[in-house]
C-alpha atoms as one frame of an Amber mdcrd trajectory, in Angstrom:
protein
  81.633   5.380  86.449  83.389   3.497  89.181  85.541   5.834  91.252  84.346
   9.160  89.707  82.399  10.026  92.809  85.505   9.411  94.825  87.550  11.618
  92.479  85.006  14.450  92.783  85.076  14.122  96.520  88.853  14.184  96.534
  88.886  17.498  94.508  86.140  19.232  96.489  88.431  20.710  99.199  90.639
  22.178  96.461  87.614  23.642  94.669  86.429  25.180  97.901  89.825  26.775
  98.329  89.720  28.218  94.792  86.267  29.646  95.415  87.489  31.194  98.638
  90.460  32.752  96.841  88.154  34.129  94.144  85.793  35.537  96.769  88.692
  37.117  98.655  90.102  38.660  95.466  86.688  39.945  94.489  86.219  41.377
  97.985  89.610  43.084  97.782  88.689  44.491  94.394  85.412  45.831  95.760
  87.197  47.313  98.746  89.737  48.975  96.452  86.963  50.374  94.273  85.179
  51.629  97.374  88.407  53.257  98.572  89.085  54.947  95.227  85.515  55.984
  94.535  84.301  56.892  97.999  87.283  57.632 100.250  89.556  59.223  97.619
  86.881  60.135  95.111  87.112  63.889  95.606  90.886  63.869  95.281  90.921
  61.866  92.034  88.068  63.942  90.682  90.201  67.017  91.222  93.158  65.276
  89.552  91.009  64.541  86.528  89.836  68.128  86.368  93.415  69.365  86.592
  94.270  67.306  83.552  91.478  68.953  81.618  91.235  72.479  82.994  93.759
  75.033  84.188  93.485  78.078  86.419  95.108  81.159  84.929  95.771  84.258
  87.002  94.264  87.598  85.962  96.330  90.547  87.193  94.422  93.125  89.230
  94.916  96.803  88.311  96.899  98.778  90.883  95.208 101.580  92.744  95.731
 105.110  91.500  97.176 108.178  93.241  95.653 111.642  93.239  96.790 115.056
  94.447  94.963 116.850  97.261  92.997 118.667  94.537  92.020 115.360  92.849
  94.464 115.622  89.964  95.459 112.173  88.730  99.163 111.664  89.456  99.576
 107.933  88.869  97.418 106.027  86.406  97.206 102.605  84.741  97.584 102.376
  80.967  97.560  99.354  78.615 100.893  98.012  77.422 101.484  95.476  74.640
 104.195  92.868  75.167 105.552  90.298  72.731 105.652  86.885  74.420 106.553
  83.299  73.580 104.542  80.329  74.887 107.040  77.417  74.589 104.459  74.629
  74.291 103.139  76.062  71.023 106.520  76.574  69.391 107.113  74.031  66.594
 110.409  75.011  64.963 112.119  76.940  67.737 115.082  78.071  65.655 112.917
  79.478  62.862 110.549  81.228  65.291 113.417  82.915  67.123 115.000  84.025
  63.851 111.770  85.623  62.568 110.984  87.200  65.918 114.484  88.646  66.096
 113.894  90.456  62.815 110.470  91.784  63.841 111.519  93.069  67.255 115.051
  94.115  66.290 116.511  91.968  69.070 119.404  89.582  68.588 118.701  85.856
  68.545 121.183  85.405  71.375 119.244  87.877  73.527 115.980  85.985  72.914
 117.653  82.664  73.769 119.095  84.244  76.900 115.600  85.277  78.017 114.217
  81.795  77.299 117.026  80.144  79.276 116.192  82.331  82.258 112.729  80.732
  82.456 113.818  77.195  81.577 112.271  75.566  84.675 108.913  77.239  84.166
 105.843  75.337  82.936 105.779  75.278  79.138 102.278  76.744  78.952 103.362
  79.935  80.771 104.200  82.895  78.570 107.691  84.405  78.554 107.972  88.119
  77.824 110.519  88.832  75.106 109.918  92.547  74.635 107.752  94.939  76.629
 105.788  97.870  75.287 106.197  97.022  71.622 105.361  99.581  68.948 102.176
  99.625  66.897 104.184  98.503  63.883 105.634  95.508  65.742 102.183  94.667
  67.062 100.698  94.695  63.534 103.456  92.468  62.097 103.114  89.862  64.857
  99.345  89.733  64.432  99.505  89.373  60.646 102.397  86.879  60.716 101.020
  84.780  63.583 100.721  81.599  61.484 104.408  81.777  60.554 105.564  82.242
  64.132 103.559  79.727  66.198 103.951  80.273  69.923 104.455  84.023  69.594
 101.637  86.200  70.870 100.893  89.753  71.941  99.585  90.075  75.480  98.067
  93.170  77.039  99.357  94.285  80.427  98.624  97.241  82.652 101.588  99.531
  83.269 102.007 102.639  85.406 101.931 106.129  83.985 103.176 109.044  86.083
 101.588 112.247  84.837 104.435 114.511  85.950 107.172 112.256  84.592 110.213
 113.333  86.642 108.236 115.663  88.926 107.838 113.935  92.252 109.465 110.705
  91.063 111.205 110.104  94.394 108.026 110.766  96.326 105.713 108.585  94.218
 108.331 105.910  93.523 108.044 103.339  90.769 107.168  99.698  90.170 109.236
  97.177  88.288 109.513  93.439  87.784 110.555  91.483  90.837 114.075  90.088
  90.564 115.279  86.576  91.316 117.048  87.769  94.479 113.960  89.645  95.691
 111.596  86.694  95.263 112.209  84.880  98.574 112.562  88.074 100.620 109.436
  89.796  99.329 107.382  86.594  99.309 108.179  86.136 102.996 107.590  89.817
 103.780 104.189  90.019 102.078 103.164  86.375 102.529 102.431  86.142  98.823
 103.509  83.604  96.257 105.345  85.988  93.943 106.750  84.699  90.665 109.106
  86.100  88.071 107.231  88.585  85.935 105.248  90.065  88.838 105.569  93.806
  89.390 106.043  95.329  92.841 106.618  98.795  94.286 110.356  99.384  94.526
 110.663 102.921  95.960 108.626 105.799  97.375 104.911 105.486  98.008 104.679
 102.648  95.481 106.867 100.618  97.827 105.517 101.829 101.165 101.870 101.272
 100.177 102.380  98.332  97.845  99.885  96.126  99.683  97.285  98.931  99.660
  97.682  99.720  95.969  97.930  96.084  94.921  94.545  94.548  94.186  93.434
  90.923  94.443  94.248  88.924  91.320  91.389  87.201  89.562  91.192  83.784
  87.911  90.141  82.458  84.529  89.276  78.780  84.045  90.564  77.445  80.721
  90.166  74.036  79.109  93.299  72.333  77.799  94.095  69.168  75.879  96.183
  66.217  77.088  99.390  68.139  76.268  98.304  71.187  78.225  97.500  73.272
  75.152  94.743  75.820  75.438  91.447  74.801  73.842  89.070  77.444  75.158
  88.381  79.860  78.001  85.397  78.650  80.005  83.227  81.727  80.345  80.031
  80.128  81.704  81.315  77.454  84.025  78.333  75.247  84.842  80.207  71.961
  84.540  82.666  72.538  87.394  80.616  74.282  90.048  83.374  74.233  92.646
  85.908  75.909  90.325  84.699  79.236  89.061  86.142  82.269  87.293  86.970
  85.063  89.692  87.101  88.703  88.605  90.195  90.728  89.485  89.575  93.291
  92.242  91.398  96.602  91.648  93.659  97.975  94.361  92.684 100.875  96.595
  93.349 104.467  95.584  95.269 107.092  97.547  94.598 110.811  97.747  97.817
 112.584  98.679  98.386 115.833 100.545 100.560 117.052  97.661  99.473 120.143
  95.746 100.444 119.370  92.150 100.851 123.058  91.257 103.281 123.678  94.117
 105.082 120.480  93.216 105.635 121.688  89.656 106.717 125.164  90.759 109.263
 123.645  93.151 110.584 121.312  90.477 110.882 124.084  87.873 112.534 126.452
  90.356 115.255 123.854  91.011 116.054 123.445  87.318 119.782 123.261  86.711
 120.435 122.768  90.429 121.179 119.788  92.624 119.070 119.792  95.741 115.670
 119.536  97.325 112.643 121.594  98.320 110.009 120.683 100.912 106.799 122.602
 101.672 104.645 121.655 104.649 101.387 122.873 106.192 102.421 124.289 109.579
  99.069 123.489 111.215  98.580 119.899 110.060 101.956 118.466 109.023 100.629
 117.755 105.530 103.331 117.771 102.869 102.354 120.215 100.130 105.412 119.697
  97.929 108.488 117.506  98.092 110.949 117.572  95.226 114.471 116.281  94.662
 116.695 117.053  91.671 118.144 115.620  89.556 115.314 113.179  89.053 114.291
 110.242  86.849 111.260 109.118  84.855 109.437 106.388  86.848 107.269 105.464
  83.854 110.311 103.990  82.118 110.719 101.420  84.889 107.213  99.984  84.539
 107.129 100.099  80.747 110.441  99.663  79.034 113.683 100.421  80.855 116.333
 100.667  78.156 119.997 100.020  78.779 120.778 103.490  77.458 118.483 105.194
  79.968 119.685 103.073  82.887 123.312 103.807  82.016 122.561 107.533  81.887
 121.324 107.296  85.482 124.299 105.243  86.648 126.762 107.608  84.986 125.205
 110.731  86.511 127.541 111.747  89.342 124.678 113.468  91.166 122.778 110.195
  91.689 119.271 110.954  90.348 117.770 107.964  92.172 118.534 109.395  95.619
 115.769 111.326  97.368 117.609 114.301  98.812 114.540 115.342 100.823 114.897
 112.479 103.299 117.903 110.366 102.269 120.551 113.110 102.445 121.409 115.198
 105.467 123.371 118.425 105.475 124.922 120.808 107.964 122.071 123.349 108.275
 124.433 126.303 108.538 122.931 129.586 109.718 119.355 128.268 109.477 120.240
 126.528 112.755 120.847 129.886 114.455 117.092 130.244 114.971 117.144 127.233
 117.308 120.373 128.474 118.927 118.825 131.887 119.617 115.746 130.308 121.218
 117.950 128.050 123.344 120.025 131.020 124.561 116.929 133.076 125.370 115.203
 130.191 127.161 118.355 129.413 129.171 118.679 133.144 129.998 122.197 133.316
 128.603 120.991 136.408 126.719 117.885 138.537 126.791 116.128 140.630 124.170
 118.506 143.557 124.640 121.830 141.724 124.964 124.396 143.093 122.515 127.789
 141.811 121.419 130.435 143.577 119.363 131.341 141.889 116.072 134.680 142.877
 114.564 134.703 140.021 112.039 136.357 137.398 114.255 136.581 136.057 117.800
 139.619 134.372 119.314 138.962 131.516 121.726 142.077 129.929 123.137 144.593
 129.586 120.329 141.997 129.468 117.598 140.313 132.318 115.756 136.675 131.895
 114.694 135.685 134.086 111.765 132.405 135.758 110.911 131.153 135.417 107.329
 131.487 139.210 106.991 135.173 140.084 107.156 134.634 143.651 108.379 132.167
 142.539 111.038 128.671 143.732 111.930 129.459 146.099 114.771 127.255 146.003
 117.842 124.195 143.736 117.363 121.428 142.217 119.480 119.663 138.906 118.834
 117.284 140.346 116.231 120.159 141.991 114.368 122.259 138.831 114.638 119.502
 136.822 112.953 118.779 139.533 110.395 122.414 139.850 109.320 123.439 136.302
 110.283 126.265 137.460 112.547 128.438 134.498 113.511 130.365 136.311 116.249
 127.171 137.028 118.196 126.501 133.291 118.379 130.150 132.501 119.177 129.745
 134.687 122.258 126.679 132.667 123.256 128.564 129.401 122.699 131.275 130.482
 125.155 128.605 130.453 127.876 126.461 127.524 126.725 126.945 123.819 127.287
 126.524 121.788 124.087 124.183 119.387 125.879 121.847 122.286 126.716 121.877
 123.320 123.061 121.194 119.707 122.056 118.178 119.579 124.386 116.454 122.320
 122.409 117.625 121.098 119.021 116.270 117.634 119.686 112.970 119.162 120.808
 112.762 120.609 117.289 113.378 117.172 115.771 117.090 117.470 114.980 118.661
 114.005 114.906 115.360 112.066 114.800 113.402 110.558 111.942 110.156 112.374
 111.263 108.284 109.122 110.661 107.057 110.127 107.215 105.493 107.317 105.168
 108.498 106.843 102.885 111.263 104.234 103.024 114.914 104.852 103.851 114.612
 108.136 105.754 117.844 109.094 107.560 117.770 110.603 111.040 120.344 113.389
 110.835 122.513 114.160 113.882 122.661 116.437 116.908 125.950 115.898 118.774
 126.345 115.688 122.542 129.297 115.089 124.836 128.268 111.473 125.343 127.835
 110.951 121.593 131.345 112.183 120.817 132.889 110.085 123.597 131.110 106.991
 122.341 131.759 107.734 118.655 135.356 108.941 118.749 136.555 108.090 122.253
 137.482 111.737 122.898 136.146 114.539 125.093 134.079 117.391 123.738 136.076
 120.592 123.166 134.645 124.050 123.838 135.630 125.211 120.361 133.338 122.563
 118.897 130.361 124.248 120.546 131.198 127.449 118.631 130.980 125.568 115.332
 127.872 123.667 116.421 125.908 126.760 117.425 126.062 128.136 113.868 124.913
 124.824 112.350 128.303 123.420 111.378 130.540 120.791 113.017 128.620 117.523
 113.446 125.068 118.902 113.089 123.124 117.280 110.232 119.520 117.782 109.098
 117.438 116.593 106.172 115.428 119.176 104.203 112.250 117.620 105.625 113.533
 117.987 109.203 114.426 121.607 108.502 110.971 122.384 107.081 109.353 120.667
 110.052 111.479 122.624 112.550 110.472 125.943 110.966 106.840 124.829 110.949
 107.178 124.392 114.729 108.602 127.901 115.061 105.746 129.234 112.949 102.962
 127.505 114.903 104.353 128.099 118.393 106.069 124.787 119.140 103.708 122.048
 117.943 105.378 119.212 116.068 103.103 117.355 113.670 104.073 114.080 112.088
 104.640 114.862 108.395 102.060 113.065 106.323 101.568 112.452 102.618  98.193
 110.711 102.805  94.833 112.458 103.085  92.673 109.408 102.489  92.538 105.911
 101.051  89.429 104.958  99.096  88.181 101.939  97.179  87.566 101.678  93.461
  83.871 102.496  93.975  84.660 105.609  95.995  84.136 104.340  99.543  86.481
 106.035 102.047  88.463 103.287 103.771  90.834 105.446 105.806  91.049 109.160
 106.481  94.233 110.575 107.988  93.948 113.237 110.665  96.783 115.522 111.870
  98.974 113.678 114.356 100.693 115.708 117.072 104.084 114.285 118.016 104.886
 116.756 120.786 104.209 120.256 122.028 107.193 122.115 123.384 106.884 125.041
 125.751 108.536 128.247 124.595 108.251 131.636 126.241 105.990 133.685 123.953
 108.159 136.804 124.210 111.279 134.857 123.264 109.506 133.301 120.317 108.277
 136.695 119.088 111.789 138.141 119.278 113.142 135.301 117.137 110.247 135.661
 114.697 111.019 139.374 114.411 114.579 138.501 113.417 113.312 136.063 110.764
 110.937 138.699 109.439 113.749 141.232 109.074 115.955 138.707 107.242 113.608
 139.048 104.261 111.921 142.394 104.761 114.668 144.771 105.960 117.406 146.113
 103.669 120.135 144.813 105.968 118.612 141.326 105.915 120.508 138.564 104.110
 117.502 137.728 101.895 115.778 141.107 101.519 115.984 140.811  97.694 113.346
 138.080  97.821 110.620 139.735  99.848 107.014 139.666  98.689 104.478 142.483
  99.067 103.061 143.033 102.560 105.917 141.235 104.301 104.622 137.818 103.444
 107.786 135.781 104.045 109.868 135.224 107.174 112.948 133.061 106.927 116.641
 132.438 107.425 119.469 131.997 104.965 122.201 129.455 105.537 125.595 128.674
 104.061 126.810 125.182 104.810 130.547 124.639 104.434 131.514 121.417 102.702
 135.143 121.548 103.852 137.054 123.728 106.295 139.216 126.487 104.814 142.341
 128.103 106.222 142.218 131.744 107.338 143.863 132.968 104.120 141.221 131.258
 101.935 138.052 131.611 103.979 136.984 134.821 102.254 137.746 133.727  98.696
 134.788 133.989  96.352 132.802 130.751  96.581 131.929 130.696  92.878 135.647
 130.642  91.987 136.192 127.378  93.850 135.984 123.940  92.297 132.339 122.823
  92.263 132.703 120.070  94.836 134.291 122.473  97.354 131.586 125.135  97.126
 129.243 125.704 100.062 125.685 124.420 100.069 123.016 127.140  99.892 120.096
 126.760 102.319 116.938 128.728 103.054 114.225 127.912 105.604 111.065 129.984
 105.834 107.362 130.272 106.569 104.488 132.439 105.351 102.478 134.556 105.889
 104.589 136.076 108.649 101.684 137.033 110.916  99.441 134.013 110.375 101.738
 131.219 109.120 100.230 128.497 106.950 103.162 127.065 105.031 106.812 126.333
 105.852 109.382 125.805 103.103 112.954 124.515 103.288 115.308 124.467 100.308
 118.799 123.017  99.994 120.927 123.592  96.890 124.112 121.544  96.893 127.215
 123.630  96.165 124.972 126.639  95.540 127.420 128.853  97.490 124.794 131.056
  99.200 121.368 130.458 100.670 120.329 133.952  99.618 121.072 133.538  95.912
 120.644 129.775  95.381 117.898 128.606  97.742 115.800 131.675  98.644 114.471
 132.199  95.074 113.141 128.627  95.068 111.305 129.137  98.353 109.934 132.476
  97.150 108.502 130.860  93.994 106.746 128.173  96.043 105.323 130.613  98.595
 104.238 133.083  95.920 102.309 130.342  94.120 100.755 129.206  97.385  99.539
 132.715  98.245  98.159 133.184  94.729  96.352 129.869  94.815  94.928 130.309
  98.309  94.103 134.037  98.475  92.016 133.634 101.610  95.263 133.428 103.590
  95.393 136.649 105.616  98.367 138.922 104.897  98.623 142.211 106.731 101.185
 144.861 105.916 103.686 145.628 108.672 102.517 142.543 110.481 105.608 142.234
 112.685 105.875 145.173 115.036 109.159 146.991 115.545
């Protein structure tokens, strides 16, 4: 037809343009497909897998703790918890109502728990009640169809074989709190979440990373709504995402002797205080007890409001570890250090005698001896044996407090021992500079008289006191107190073995040391000694009683019977000792708050511990009349 060829020619440029546009679009589409499939293929493949599968954490069992004699002290036991998985709940109101009846928990309490986890993924379980009874477990299992979303999950909880015995030492684990989450996550570089359990006190806290295992992983298949379809046991489809078994934490063998620990705990029954026993030649802690105590198992299983309130309402604070977190004026137990200082500084010698008439006036103040009638003429051995205050007052008149502090600090007074437990306090040994800095006043000579008998500003923990007497027993070697013998894996491989660690060795004249030891021997083994009622056969124990005043009394009240005073104003009773006297192996320090006398309140506790030790380890050499007159 006329003109058609011209029309086709006129449209050809436009057709070429359309073809070019189509080719460009197709090229862009191919490039986009190449980008998605090749460049970003791995990422989108992972996205697709995440829509179909989910990684669920499998908690690793914590490591266990054993005594030095391989007795299991801390174990893992199964615990059944009632949980709700929100994504499976159909009629929330009905489920909560039925669950409230089964678990005997109010509906409001269940709703309160659910609100706490409101921002959490709906497929994550929320614990409603821990450690449910067998009856509750059976009802939930049989009624599962009527309460969709409610399940019973098995967890591993801690069981402490001694219950309250050694609770402060072992510590406890409990669920991490909202306020602890950021702090502990940063400290441990772990992604903690609500519901995780961590060590909160004692060895559980200090060795949390050692005891904590490596969590495993289960791969589960879910539907489009995130609901569980199945656990993928044999994962051949997703080779790069596999199930990982949980690796149990490492185990710890302690230096603690469980028999001595129990004896110490039983001996302190009805008392408020602490007992520490230590190996004088290694620094290993054999027993460490604080009373009143608490049951750590309740914190990892089911801490009831009633039990927690009973702890809060106890005026003696059962949660406080008196072995290392409380410090006391050591009273006359400090005289051992004072006597050594005076002998070393040549202020007195072995034969120096002072007359004790029951008091000594210095300036305008009168300093009283504990014995109103006095002790007569005594030397250093007699002063230790009978705990004569006036003898030491006479020394204090000639001694500078800074010289006394030099020796006290050499025995660890005023310094942390470095034991592997949190929140240890350091105690205090005053000096002139310390008082000037602390109070802005000069040191007074009368303060040295109070300091030299373990009063005034002097403060020691029971552990420090036991360690100081261990140094006296072994000739001046300070070992770092240790609670760990070894750390080993779940298959028994030794990962770490602790050896005795010497902190310092102080030089003491042997003759001076033997004179002081003779005084400590006579405290227990001579009739005039302040603790002679508690001697063991063959002169096994050497030690020193102490009475630590809580408040200062006027001259007309100082000799009133301690037991007649109001409880909070009674003296603390203290006893520090070692055994056997000739070949010391164990040092024991006991503090009984408001026990009035070291001889009647604290010495019987130390005797029970030492007696058990000597019975259990009969190879320890005890020789009659081992300290020569």
